N, C-alpha and C positions, 0 to 999 in steps of 0.2 A: 557696231562699227562697220563703216562702209568701205569697200575696197577702193583703192586709188592707184592711179598710174601717173608717175611723174608729178606727184603733188596735187593732182586734180581729181576730184571726185567723179566717179563714173556717171553719176546722176546729174552733173552740172548741166549737160546739154539738154536733158529733159526739162529742167526748170528754167532753161534759158530762152524759151520761145516767147513770142510777143505777148501771149495771154498771161503767162506767169510773170513776166517782167512788169506788165502794167498792173498786175495784182499786187506785187510786192514792192515795185519801184525801188529796188535796191541796187541797181547797176549804175556805177559812176562811169561816165564816158571816158574819163582820162585813163584809167587802168582797169576797166571792166570789173569783173567779180573780185579782183584782188585789191580793190581800192581801200577796203577796210584795214589793210595792212600798211597803209601809207601814213606818213607823218607820225611815226612812232616817236615818242618823246621820253627822255630821261631828265629828271630834275634832281640836282644834287645840291645839298646845302653845305656851305663852308662857314667859317667864323664871320666873314664879312659880306659874302655874296651868295646868290643862288645861281648855279650853273645849269643852263638848259641845253640839251643836245637833241636835235631833231633830225631824223633820217629823211633826206630828200634826194634819193638816188635818181640819176638821170637828168637832173635839172642843172642849168648853168647859173652862175652867180647873178647875171642880169635878169633872170626869170623869177627871182625871189625878191619879195618886198617884206620888210619888217617895219611895223608902225606901232607907235605908242600914243594912245589917245584916251583921255578920260580914265586913266588907270588900267586900260586893257592893252595888252601886248598882242598884236595880230600878225600872224605870219601867213603870207599869201604866196603861192607859187602857181605860175601859169605856163603852159607849154603849148606850142603850136606844132602841128604836123602837116606837111604838105601832102594832101591826099591825091593830088594830081600827078605825083611823081610816078614815072613809068620805069619799070625794071626791064631793061633790054634783054636780060638773060631768061626771062620767063614771067609767068604771072604769079601773084600771091596766092598761096593755098590757104593761109591763115594769117590774119593781121590783128594784133592785139594792142598796138600803140595807137593812141588817139590824142586829139587836142582837147584841152580842158583846163580847169583851174581847181586848186585846193586851197582851203583856208582853215586856220585854227586860231582860236583866241584863248588867252589866259588873263585872269585878273591878277595884277601885280601891285596894285595900290598906287599911291602918289609918288611916282618916281620921275625925275627929269630925264628926257631923252638923251641929254649930253652925258649922263652917268651910265648909260647902257652901251655895251660894246658887243659887236657881232662879227663872226668870222665864218666863212664857208669854205670847207676843204674836204675833199674826198667824199662828197655826197652827204656830209654832215654839217648842219648849221649849228654853230656854237654861240650861245648868247650868254652874256654875263650881266646879271642884275644886282645892284647893291641892296643890301638888307636895310630896311628902315630902322632907325634907332628906336629901340623899345621905349615906350613912355613909362617913366617912373611914377608909381603911385606915391602919394604923400605918406610919410612914415607914421605920422600921428593920425589917429582916427577919432580923437576927442573933439567934440563939438562944444563950443562955448555957449552957455545959457545966459540969456539976458534977463 
């Protein structure tokens, strides 16, 4: 177990140099080393729908796109940050916010886009997808012999 201060590992800065970053290539420029914690998703099944809740904190509604194509539901979020912004009260000691984009896809089958509803509120994207009607197998299994 490694000691940590304020939720960060003391060895993060050691593994954060250019050599280690190029070796592991694990850093996402949007939220740095914490990017693996983004777009956490809960999927809940009801009698008639699948309810998908996706955490997208810090994004505005117009920075999020939901697309349904070829049976894949794709959620994209892009954020811009003005790096030329000057702080008149001083200089930045540490800056962890970046510009970038996130994307996640789920296979949902043959669903019409008009049947899907989405709502973004308090940093959570809520998507409701209808369940496909289950195909009934024929009750008889006998095969006629000619």
